[in-house]
N, C-alpha and C positions, 0 to 999 in steps of 0.2 A: 416463341422461340426468337423472335424476331428485337422483344424486350431484353431477351437472355443475352443477344448478341451485343445489344446495344449497352446494356450494365458491363459484360464483358469489356467490349470498347472502353468505356469509362473507367473502369478500374484499371486499366491498361496505361490509359494515359495519367491518370492520376500518380502510378507507381510510378511512370517513367520519369512526371514529374518532382517526385520525392527523390527518388539517384540521382536525378540530375542537381535537384538543392545543394543535396547533401556532399556529391561531388566538389560542388561550386563552391560550400562554404570550407570542406576539407582543403581544396587549395587555396582560399584567403587565409586559411589558419596557418598552414604551411611556408604562408609567402609571409604571413606576420612575424612566424617564426622562425626568421632567418637569422643564422648564426653571426651574423655580420653585423657590428654595428658603426657607424662613422658619426661622428660628432665634432662640436668646436666649441669653446669658450673664447671670450674676450673678457680681460681680466685689466682692473687699473694698474694695476703692478703685479709683479712674480713674487711671489714671497714662499721660501719653500722652508720648513722647519723653523719658522724664523725669524731668515736670514731673506734681506729682500737683493734679488739676482736683476742685475742689469739695472736697465731705467725704463720710465715709459711705461705705457698701455703693453697689455703683449696679447700675441692673437695663440693659440692652444690647441691644436687639431690632434683628433685621436681616432685610431682605427682597431679594433680588435674582434676576435673570432671565441666565440664563446660554446663549449658544448657539455651537458653535465656540470661537473664544477670545473672544468678544466677553462682556462683564459691565455690567447697567445695575443699580443697589442702593441701598437706602437704610439706614442706620444712625444709632443713637440710643443715647445714655446718659442716664438719671436718677438721682438719689442717692434711697434709701430713707431716708437721713437726715431733708432737709429738703425738700420742693416747693420752694422759695423759692430752692433753690441750682440752680449751674448746670444748664441742661436742652440738649440738645444733638441736633441731629436733619440728618444730613448726608447728599447726594447724591452717586453719584459714577460714573463710568463708566471700562470700561479694556477693553484688547486686548491679548492675552498670544500671540505668537507662539510656535512650534514651536522656535524656537533659542534660547528663554530670555529674551528682551526683552520685556518691556510698558511698556505707555505709559499714563496715564489722566489724568481730570481730576474734582477733589473739588472739592465746594460745601459749605463749613461754616455751617452756621447755628443759633446760639444763641437758645433760645425768650424771648421777654420784649422782645424788637425786632420792628419791622413787619417782614413775612416779605418784601413785595414792595418794598422799600428796597433798591435795587442801585446807587445812583450817589452818587456823592462818596465823602468821609473819612467818613462816618458811617453808610454801608452796611451793611447788616446780614447780605452773605454775603460771604466771602471764598473766593477759587477758586486752586485750587492744580496744578500739574503736578504729575505722580508719574511717575519712570520707574525702572525697576527690571531689574536682570539678574539671573538665576542660571544657574550652571556647577557640577552633581553638589551639593556639599552649602554651597559657599556663593555668598553672593547680597550685590548690594548696589543702593542703593535710594538717590535723586535728588528733592530736593522743592522746587518753589518757589512761593510765593505771590504771583498778579498782581497784585494791588490793594490799595489801600489802604484798610480797612475797620474802623475803631474797633471797630463794634457786630458784627462778624463772627468775633471773635476773645476765646480766654479771657480772661476778666477784663475785658472790654470792652481790651486791648490792640492798637493799632494794628498793622495787618499793610502790606504793599508790599513786596514786594524780599525777604522772610525767607527764608531757605534752612533745610534740614534735611538731612542724607545721614547715612547709615547701614550698617554694614557686618555681616552675621550669619557664623558658623559652627555647621552643624549637626554633633554628634558623634551616636555612638548613642543614647544615654541623654537627651543635653541640649544644649542651645546656649547660643552666646556672642555678645553683640553689643558692638558700639561706634556712636556716635552723637553727633553735633557739630551746631550749628545758631547762629543768630542770631534777633535778632527776638524773635518768641512764643516762642522756646525757651531764652531766655538773658535774664540781667538786663541792664539799661543802667550804664553807667559814671556816678557822680558828677555829670559835667557833661551828661548825656544821651544821649552818643554811644552808639551799638550798639555790641554788641559781639559776635565768634564765637568761640563755644567748645565743648569736649566739656561734652555735658550729659546723656550716657545712659553709661552703662557696665553690664552685668549678663550675668545667666543666668537661662536658663528651662529648663523643662523639662514632662512631661506625663504620664499615665497615668491608666486607666480603672478605674472604679468599677464592678464587675458585678453588677447588681440584682437580676438574673435569668438563665437561658442565652438568653436572646434578647433583652434590657435591659443596656445598660450606658451610664454617663454620662462625657463627659473630662475629668477635672479637670488645670486647668493651673496652673501655679506660674511667679513671677518675683522675682528679688531683684535691685534695682537701685540706684546711685547716682550722682548727678547733682552731680558736683565744682564747676558753676558756683554754682549755689544752694544747694550743701551740704547736700541732702537724700539721706536714704536710704527706699526705697520696698521694701515687702515687700507682694505684690497675690497671692491665690489666687482660681479662677475655675472655675466648672461650666457647661457647657454645655449645652444643651437643643436 
């Protein structure tokens, strides 16, 4: 009888320990699976779709909320070189389907203009529809600016009807890309007419810098050329 009581006590202890361990692991998994993500990149220069924006290295923070295929986020870029330089703060929302298609909307805002100015051709915000499709190592992206917002674009260049298309292919250790667009992304003709042209051709790669056994920092690199603006860009960035 005493032996059975001891075995019963031991079994209860083991059961309690098992339940406690399961709850602890579940709590850790729930903590790890937080829908919120905070991060930042530091890049040697800010190059967007083949065009260099501002001057000097840039600090690019991001905050996002993701659940299922839905993502809501904020992204920004500020130059280390000159605090009077271009400072960007964007909002975006997107939904990724499980068959490779994604759709989204981006709100571009460049600081220094009134934030709540949404109307007219001097609006401070430019809204862009984003559509992407990925199949294995190949991806396509199409983007379209909805409104004419001279204060909501880089260098106060008017938007509205601007398009940008990009194709990417990922190899084992690097990726290549080709992009073309108009409006924000290219130069105007001498008579002021808009032009659609190839503006972003390049190669990109990444690696991890090992700090300790449990800590490493992702390092990215990109080399690109803009045939329309006759620009060559080299960018290296690190993520935290």
